[in-house]
C-alpha positions in Angstrom: 3.6 0.9 10.1 7.5 1.1 10.3 10.6 0.2 8.1 13.2 -2.1 9.3 16.6 -2.6 7.6 19.1 -5.5 8.1 22.6 -6.1 7.0 25.3 -8.8 7.4 27.7 -9.0 5.1 31.5 -7.9 3.8 30.0 -4.5 2.6 30.5 -0.9 4.8 27.4 -1.8 7.6 26.3 1.9 7.9 26.2 2.9 4.3 24.2 -0.1 3.4 21.6 0.7 6.5 21.4 4.4 5.2 20.5 3.4 1.6 18.4 0.8 2.7 16.5 3.1 5.1 16.2 5.6 2.4 14.1 3.1 0.1 12.0 2.4 2.7 11.3 6.0 4.2 7.9 6.0 2.4 6.6 3.3 5.8 7.8 6.2 8.1 9.5 9.0 8.2 8.7 11.0 12.3 12.0 9.3 13.4 15.2 7.0 12.2 18.1 5.2 13.6 20.8 2.8 12.7 22.8 0.0 14.9 26.3 -1.0 14.1 29.3 -2.2 15.6 32.6 -0.3 16.4 35.6 -1.8 18.2 33.4 -4.8 19.5 30.8 -2.6 21.1 27.3 -1.7 19.6 26.8 2.3 18.9 23.4 3.7 18.2 22.2 6.5 16.5 19.0 8.0 16.4 17.2 11.7 15.6 14.0 12.9 15.4 12.3 13.5 11.6 13.2 12.0 8.2 16.6 9.9 7.1 18.4 13.2 6.3 18.6 14.5 10.2 20.0 10.8 11.0 22.8 11.3 8.4 24.2 14.5 10.0 25.2 12.8 13.2 26.7 9.9 11.6 30.6 9.2 11.2 32.1 10.7 8.4 34.1 7.9 7.8 31.9 5.0 9.2 33.9 2.1 10.5 33.8 -1.5 9.5 31.2 -3.3 11.3 30.5 -7.3 10.6 26.6 -6.3 10.6 23.6 -3.8 11.8 20.0 -3.0 12.2 18.0 0.4 10.7 14.9 1.7 11.4 12.6 4.1 10.0 9.7 5.2 12.1 5.5 6.0 12.2 4.7 6.4 15.7 2.0 4.3 17.1 3.5 4.0 20.6 5.0 7.2 22.3 5.5 10.9 20.3 8.4 11.0 17.8 11.3 11.7 19.7 14.9 10.7 20.0 13.7 8.2 23.1 11.5 6.7 20.9 13.0 6.2 18.3 14.9 2.9 17.3 17.0 0.9 17.7 16.2 0.3 21.0 18.9 -1.6 23.7 18.7 -3.3 26.7 22.2 -5.3 28.2 24.0 -6.8 25.5 21.3 -6.4 23.1 19.8 -4.1 20.2 16.7 -4.4 18.6 14.1 -2.6 15.9 10.5 -3.7 15.7 7.6 -3.0 13.4 4.1 -3.7 14.5 2.1 -3.6 18.1 2.6 -5.7 20.9 -0.6 -5.7 22.8 0.1 -7.2 25.9 3.2 -4.5 26.7 2.1 -2.7 29.8 1.7 -6.3 31.8 4.8 -7.1 30.0 6.4 -4.0 31.3 5.6 -4.3 34.6 7.1 -7.6 35.5 10.4 -6.5 33.8 10.1 -3.2 36.2 9.5 -5.4 39.2 13.0 -7.2 38.0 14.4 -3.8 37.8 14.8 -3.2 34.5 14.8 0.8 33.7 13.2 2.4 30.8 13.8 5.3 29.1 11.0 5.2 26.3 7.5 5.3 25.7 7.4 2.2 23.5 6.3 -1.3 23.4 9.3 -2.2 21.2 11.7 -1.4 24.3 9.7 -3.9 26.4 10.5 -6.0 23.7 14.2 -5.8 23.9 14.3 -5.9 27.8 12.4 -9.0 27.9 14.5 -10.9 25.2 17.4 -9.6 27.3 16.2 -10.8 30.8 15.9 -14.2 29.6 19.2 -13.5 27.6 21.2 -13.0 30.8 19.5 -16.3 32.5 21.8 -18.2 29.9 21.4 -19.9 26.9 22.0 -18.7 23.3 20.5 -15.5 22.1 17.9 -17.7 19.6 16.6 -19.7 22.8 16.1 -16.4 24.2 13.6 -15.0 21.1 12.1 -17.9 21.0 11.2 -17.6 25.0 10.3 -14.2 24.7 7.9 -15.1 21.7 5.8 -16.9 23.7 5.2 -14.2 26.1 4.2 -11.7 23.5 0.7 -11.1 22.3 0.1 -8.8 18.8 1.7 -8.3 15.7 5.4 -7.8 14.7 8.7 -8.0 12.8 11.9 -8.1 14.7 15.3 -7.9 14.1 17.7 -8.2 17.0 21.7 -8.0 17.5 24.3 -8.9 20.0 27.2 -7.7 21.3 28.3 -11.3 22.0 27.7 -12.5 18.3 28.2 -9.7 16.2 28.4 -12.2 13.1 24.9 -12.9 13.0 21.3 -11.2 13.4 18.0 -12.9 14.5 15.0 -11.8 12.7 11.4 -12.7 13.6 8.1 -12.5 11.8 4.2 -12.4 13.2 1.7 -10.5 11.2 4.2 -7.7 10.0 6.1 -8.3 7.1 9.7 -9.3 6.6 11.6 -10.4 3.4 15.3 -12.0 3.2 17.6 -10.9 0.5 20.2 -13.6 -0.1 23.9 -12.4 -1.9 27.0 -13.8 -1.9 28.7 -14.0 1.5 25.9 -11.0 2.6 22.2 -11.2 4.1 19.9 -8.8 3.8 16.6 -8.4 5.6 13.8 -5.8 5.1 10.1 -4.7 5.6 10.1 -4.4 1.9 11.9 -5.6 -1.5 13.2 -2.3 -2.7 15.6 -2.0 0.6 17.8 -4.0 -1.1 16.8 -4.5 -4.7 20.1 -2.7 -6.2 22.4 -5.4 -4.4 20.3 -8.7 -5.0 16.9 -10.3 -6.7 17.0 -13.3 -4.8 14.9 -13.5 -1.9 13.1 -15.6 0.8 10.1 -14.4 2.3 9.2 -15.0 5.9 6.0 -16.5 7.1 4.2 -15.8 9.8 5.7 -18.0 13.4 9.1 -18.1 11.5 12.3 -17.2 13.0 15.2 -16.4 10.6 19.4 -16.5 11.5 21.1 -14.2 9.0 25.4 -14.7 9.0 27.3 -14.0 5.8 27.4 -17.8 5.4 23.8 -17.8 4.6 20.6 -18.4 6.1 18.5 -20.7 8.5 14.9 -20.4 9.1 13.2 -21.9 12.3 9.6 -22.5 13.5 8.7 -20.5 16.9 9.0 -23.9 18.4 12.9 -24.4 16.8 12.1 -26.7 14.3 14.6 -26.3 11.0 12.3 -25.3 8.0 13.4 -25.7 4.2 12.8 -22.5 2.4 12.6 -21.8 -1.2 14.2 -18.4 -2.6 12.4 -16.4 -5.3 13.9 -14.5 -8.2 12.4 -10.5 -8.4 11.5 -9.3 -11.5 11.8 -5.6 -10.6 14.7 -3.9 -12.1 16.4 -2.1 -9.3 15.8 1.1 -11.6 12.1 1.1 -10.9 12.6 1.6 -7.5 14.3 5.2 -8.3 12.8 8.2 -9.8 13.9 7.9 -13.0 14.4 11.6 -13.7 10.9 12.8 -12.0 10.6 15.6 -9.8 8.9 13.0 -7.5 7.9 9.3 -7.1 4.3 10.3 -7.3 4.7 11.8 -10.6 6.9 9.1 -12.0 4.2 6.9 -10.7 1.2 8.9 -12.6 3.3 8.1 -15.8 4.1 4.7 -14.9 0.2 3.8 -15.3 0.5 3.1 -18.8 3.1 0.3 -18.5 1.5 -1.4 -15.7 -1.7 -1.7 -16.9 -0.2 -3.6 -19.9 1.9 -6.0 -17.5 -1.7 -6.5 -15.7 -3.1 -7.3 -18.8 -0.7 -9.4 -20.6 -1.3 -13.0 -21.0 -4.6 -12.6 -19.7 -6.5 -11.8 -22.8 -7.9 -13.9 -25.4 -9.0 -11.1 -27.7 -10.3 -13.3 -30.8 -12.2 -15.9 -28.5 -13.6 -13.2 -26.2 -11.6 -14.7 -23.2 -10.0 -13.6 -20.0 -7.6 -16.5 -18.8 -6.5 -15.7 -15.4 -4.3 -18.5 -14.9 -2.9 -19.2 -11.3 -5.7 -16.7 -10.5 -8.3 -18.9 -11.4 -11.4 -19.6 -9.5 -12.4 -23.1 -8.6 -15.5 -24.3 -10.7 -17.3 -25.6 -7.8 -17.0 -21.7 -6.1 -18.7 -20.2 -9.1 -21.1 -22.4 -9.9 -22.4 -22.1 -6.1 -21.6 -18.1 -5.8 -24.6 -16.2 -5.2 -22.7 -13.2 -3.8 -19.2 -11.1 -3.7 -18.2 -9.4 -0.9 -15.3 -6.8 -1.5 -13.4 -5.0 1.3 -10.5 -2.9 1.2 -9.4 0.6 2.8 -8.6 4.0 1.4 -8.1 3.7 -2.0 -8.7 0.0 -2.4 -12.3 0.7 -1.1 -12.8 2.8 -3.7 -11.5 0.2 -6.5 -14.1 -1.8 -4.8 -16.7 0.6 -5.3 -16.0 0.4 -9.1 -15.8 -3.4 -8.5 -19.3 -3.6 -7.2 -20.8 -1.6 -10.7 -18.7 -3.9 -12.8 -19.4 -6.7 -11.1 -23.1 -6.4 -11.1 -23.2 -5.1 -14.5 -20.9 -7.6 -16.3 -21.1 -10.7 -14.0 -24.5 -10.6 -12.9 -23.6 -11.0 -9.6 -25.2 -9.1 -6.4 -22.2 -7.3 -4.7 -22.0 -5.7 -1.3 -18.8 -3.4 -0.1 -17.3 -3.1 3.6 -15.1 -0.8 4.4 -12.6 -3.6 6.0 -11.4 -2.1 9.6 -15.6 -2.2 9.6 -16.1 -6.2 8.4 -15.4 -8.6 11.2 -16.4 -6.5 13.9 -19.9 -6.3 12.6 -20.3 -10.0 12.6 -20.7 -10.6 9.1 -23.3 -12.8 7.6 -20.9 -15.1 5.3 -21.3 -18.6 3.6 -19.9 -20.9 1.0 -22.3 -19.3 -1.3 -20.2 -16.0 -1.3 -16.8 -15.0 -2.6 -15.0 -12.7 -0.4 -12.8 -10.2 -2.8 -9.7 -8.4 -0.3 -8.1 -5.7 -2.2 -4.9 -4.3 -0.8 -1.7 -3.1 -2.6 0.6 -4.4 -0.3 -0.9 -7.1 0.6 -0.1 -6.6 4.0 -2.9 -4.3 5.2 -4.3 -5.4 8.9 -7.8 -4.7 8.8 -7.9 -6.6 5.2 -5.9 -9.2 6.2 -7.9 -9.3 9.6 -11.0 -9.5 7.2 -9.4 -12.1 4.9 -9.4 -14.5 8.3 -13.1 -13.6 9.2 -14.0 -15.1 5.7 -11.9 -18.1 5.9 -13.2 -18.9 9.5 -16.7 -19.1 8.5 -15.4 -21.6 5.2 -16.3 -18.6 2.8 -14.1 -18.8 -0.5 -11.3 -15.8 -1.2 -9.6 -14.0 -3.4 -7.4 -11.2 -3.4 -6.1 -8.8 -5.7 -2.6 -7.5 -4.9 0.6 -5.8 -6.4 3.4 -7.7 -3.7 4.0 -11.6 -4.6 4.5 -13.5 -1.7 2.7 -10.8 0.8 0.6 -12.2 3.6 -2.9 -11.5 1.9 -1.6 -13.2 -1.4 -0.7 -16.1 0.6 -3.7 -16.7 2.7 -6.5 -16.5 0.2 -7.5 -19.4 -1.9 -6.6 -17.6 -5.1 -4.8 -14.1 -5.9 -4.6 -11.7 -8.8 -1.8 -9.9 -8.9 -1.8 -6.3 -10.5 2.1 -6.2 -11.5 2.1 -2.5 -11.1 5.9 -2.8 -9.5 7.1 -0.9 -6.7 4.9 2.3 -5.5 7.2 4.3 -3.3 5.1 7.3 -3.1 2.8 7.3 -0.5 -0.4 8.3 -1.9 -1.1 5.5 -4.1 -1.7 6.1 -8.0 -0.7 3.0 -10.2 -1.6 0.4 -7.5 -5.6 2.1 -8.2 -6.1 1.7 -11.9 -4.2 -1.3 -12.2 -6.9 -2.8 -9.3 -9.7 -1.1 -11.6 -8.1 -3.3 -14.9 -7.7 -6.1 -12.5 -11.5 -6.0 -11.5 -12.8 -5.2 -15.2 -10.6 -8.1 -16.2 -12.4 -10.1 -13.7 -16.0 -9.2 -14.4 -15.3 -10.3 -17.8 -13.8 -13.5 -17.0 -16.9 -14.7 -14.5 -19.5 -12.9 -17.0 -18.5 -15.4 -19.4 -18.5 -18.3 -17.2 -21.7 -17.5 -15.7 -22.9 -17.3 -19.5 -24.3 -13.7 -18.8 -21.8 -12.1 -20.8 -22.2 -12.8 -24.7 -18.6 -13.5 -26.8 -19.5 -10.3 -28.6 -19.7 -8.4 -25.8 -16.6 -9.5 -24.0 -14.5 -9.0 -27.1 -15.8 -5.1 -27.7 -14.1 -4.8 -24.1 -11.6 -6.6 -24.5 -10.8 -4.1 -26.9 -11.3 -1.3 -25.3 -9.4 -2.6 -22.7 -6.1 -3.2 -25.0 -6.7 0.3 -25.9 -6.8 2.0 -22.6 -2.7 2.6 -22.2 -2.1 4.5 -25.0 -5.4 6.7 -24.6 -4.0 7.3 -20.9 -0.9 8.3 -22.8 -2.7 10.8 -24.3 -3.9 12.2 -21.5 -0.4 12.3 -20.1 0.7 14.4 -23.0 -1.6 17.1 -21.9 -0.3 17.4 -18.4 0.7 20.8 -18.7 -2.8 21.8 -18.8 -3.9 20.0 -15.7 -1.0 22.3 -14.3 -2.3 25.7 -15.2 -5.5 24.5 -14.0 -3.8 23.7 -10.9 -1.6 27.1 -10.0 -5.0 29.1 -10.7 -6.8 27.3 -7.7 -4.2 25.6 -5.3 -5.1 28.8 -3.0 -8.8 27.3 -2.2 -8.9 25.8 1.0 -12.0 23.5 0.0 -13.2 21.5 -2.9 -16.1 19.3 -3.8 -15.9 16.8 -6.3 -19.2 15.0 -7.8 -20.1 12.4 -9.9 -22.9 9.9 -10.7 -22.1 6.2 -11.1 -19.3 4.6 -12.3 -17.6 7.6 -12.0 -18.5 8.7 -8.0 -16.1 6.2 -6.2 -13.6 7.9 -8.8 -14.7 11.5 -7.2 -13.9 9.8 -4.0 -10.7 8.9 -4.8 -9.8 12.3 -6.5 -11.3 14.4 -3.2 -8.5 11.7 -1.1 -5.8 12.3 -3.2 -6.1 16.3 -2.9 -6.5 16.1 1.1 -3.7 13.5 1.3 -0.9 15.6 -0.7 -2.3 18.6 -0.4 -3.8 19.3 3.0 -6.8 21.3 0.8 -10.3 19.8 2.7 -12.0 18.0 -0.4 -15.3 15.7 -0.6 -16.5 13.1 -3.0 -20.0 13.0 -3.1 -22.7 11.5 -5.4 -24.1 14.2 -7.5 -27.2 13.1 -6.8 -27.2 14.1 -3.2 -25.4 17.1 -3.5 -29.0 19.2 -2.5 -29.0 17.0 0.6 -26.4 19.1 2.3 -23.5 19.6 0.5 -25.2 22.3 -1.7 -25.2 24.5 1.4 -21.0 25.0 1.8 -21.5 26.4 -2.4 -20.3 29.7 -3.0 -17.4 31.9 -4.8 -14.5 30.5 -2.5 -15.7 26.7 -3.3 -14.3 24.9 -6.7 -16.5 22.1 -7.5 -14.8 19.5 -9.7 -17.1 17.6 -11.7 -16.6 14.1 -13.4 -19.2 13.1 -16.6 -19.1 11.1 -19.4 -22.2 10.9 -21.9 -24.0 8.0 -20.3 -27.9 7.5 -19.1 -27.6 10.1 -16.2 -25.1 12.7 -18.2 -28.6 15.1 -18.3 -28.9 14.9 -14.5 -25.2 16.0 -14.1 -25.6 19.0 -16.3 -28.5 20.1 -13.8 -26.2 19.7 -10.9 -23.4 22.0 -12.4 -26.4 24.8 -12.8 -27.1 24.6 -9.9 -23.9 25.0 -8.9 -23.4 28.3 -11.6 -26.4 29.7 -9.6 -24.7 29.9 -6.8 -21.5 31.3 -7.6 -19.0 28.3 -7.4 -16.1 27.7 -10.0 -16.8 24.5 -12.0 -13.4 22.4 -13.1 -15.4 19.9 -15.5 -13.3 16.5 -16.6 -15.4 15.3 -19.5 -15.0 13.1 -22.6 -13.7 14.4 -25.9 -16.0 16.9 -28.2 -18.2 17.8 -25.2 -19.4 21.2 -26.1 -22.1 21.1 -23.5 -20.4 21.0 -20.4 -17.8 23.1 -21.7 -19.9 26.3 -22.4 -21.0 26.1 -18.7 -17.4 25.2 -16.8 -14.8 27.8 -15.9 -12.0 25.1 -16.6 -12.7 21.9 -18.6 -10.2 18.9 -19.5 -11.2 16.4 -21.9 -10.4 12.4 -21.8 -10.6 10.2 -24.7 -13.7 8.9 -25.6 -13.9 5.0 -24.0 -15.8 2.2 -23.0 -18.5 3.1 -20.2 -16.6 0.5 -18.0 -13.1 1.9 -18.5 -13.9 5.4 -17.9 -13.4 5.4 -14.4 -9.6 4.4 -15.3 -9.5 7.2 -17.9 -10.9 9.5 -15.1 -8.5 9.1 -12.4 -5.6 10.1 -14.2 -6.5 13.6 -14.7 -7.6 13.9 -11.2 -4.3 12.5 -9.8 -2.5 15.1 -12.2 -4.3 18.3 -10.1 -3.7 17.1 -6.9 0.0 16.6 -7.7 0.2 19.9 -9.4 -1.6 21.7 -6.4 0.4 20.2 -3.9 3.9 21.0 -5.6 2.8 24.6 -5.7 1.5 24.6 -2.6 5.2 23.3 -1.3 4.2 20.3 0.6 6.1 17.0 0.8 4.5 15.2 -1.9 6.0 11.4 -1.6 5.9 11.8 1.9 2.8 13.8 3.6 2.8 14.1 7.4 1.1 11.8 9.2 0.6 9.2 6.4 2.4 5.8 6.0 2.4 3.4 3.0 0.6 0.8 3.8 -1.4 0.3 7.5 0.1 -3.1 8.8 -1.6 -2.4 12.5 -4.8 -1.7 13.4 
């Protein structure tokens, strides 16, 4: 995944590009570069590392330029280096690219035979040489781009400039996200909305197979055959301040603290407590689909897969439906048996996760109904599923996901209640009770957040350990997986999540005085078994960090550290339990001095396989 930024208009182009790339740096940060016009010629500046390295080599007084493009890279082809950084050049053209060109080797061979010379290891440089090869034969840049697209196989978003036409740029989408921002006498193009959100809220989403011609005069959109398309713009409701740190030390900390608001926004307008009903509105599932549905298949990657695991418990218990959970990257490669009696639900924060999108397409190819749980309006997955449930978490800038996860769990809870009522397996009284507890949830999260200093104290005592084990049972087992993932993502500490009942089947061999064990427990039907697991850890010298319900004196008496969460309905305990685990990972990472918002080797969403 990489970040693309382009601008054409009356403002200082270099400043606009740098500002946009700074807001996209979560998409990749192993190199960065920009291209702009200076005295009629395109000047390219590139550097290895984060955007700050690029800024050091930019001119102190940036020249006036009618247009420009920029890029922040997460390496897929070729190691991080200045040569492999974007933009890439051929002849009078420069180009930036996000995605993968699958047939770049064969294309490159043909271009080498024509006499083209390459200086990088990237598939991107092949694209700009291919377009330039066609462009040199005559005709417009628009025609050259269209003819090049016919030869390219893969998923990509590109943006290209020509020295022969500095007042205009061309952008193309095929499988990777690209969105246009419209201002007065200016146009923006970017991989994600925050890049230009402080300048305009009027956007046009490019669909796969569309070409955008951008100039200060406005926007034209074509299909790959050159036919003009009519596109309507949309107004984005996100406040530009939502994409800034808002006084917090890191975006991750800010996003942890935004969870009460995000959950309120996800619930708002979707519950009728007196009637015991969840109203999905635009996310309503077709009645015929509900009636014939005999199985739900949940697919996701990473944190979204953990949400799906919780969703399995919720949908089976509340809606009475059998549920399977698949890692999206494996789903289509095992030829899944699907039918019209199934419902495939794809979960993705960005709505652009390549593997989840592929899983949705696999389901659709087998005429299976699809639904997505997604945070980004107009994203690929949201457009390709039959129905979409938007989580309304707002922009999530930090690479490690926080509010996206808890709003996904909120959405799955609402969906389970909705299906339970429609299938007549959930009583009105029980639904009323669950909705009541759901409405109280944001206040309970605020209460947990008020005790952040307690989590910080725990983090300062345990940040030097190299291995952690997270144990839980039932609904909380996926939360143990998520807590361990957060710790390893941002602190680089090895951490494993395990079902507590499986501890004796291997992990117990690792437990000693150097292995902190994180226990998640509420007083449910397996509470006594969790206590037994804790005693087994203690007997082997392990340190116990417990997260439990208020008033749990039993677990407190045998734990080295304990943090209490408010008492809550069992089905909502995963949401509450997630919050202190996020804070623990955050404060351990801060104490260790790692890059919290942009951990090494990771990118915000994986838009290629």
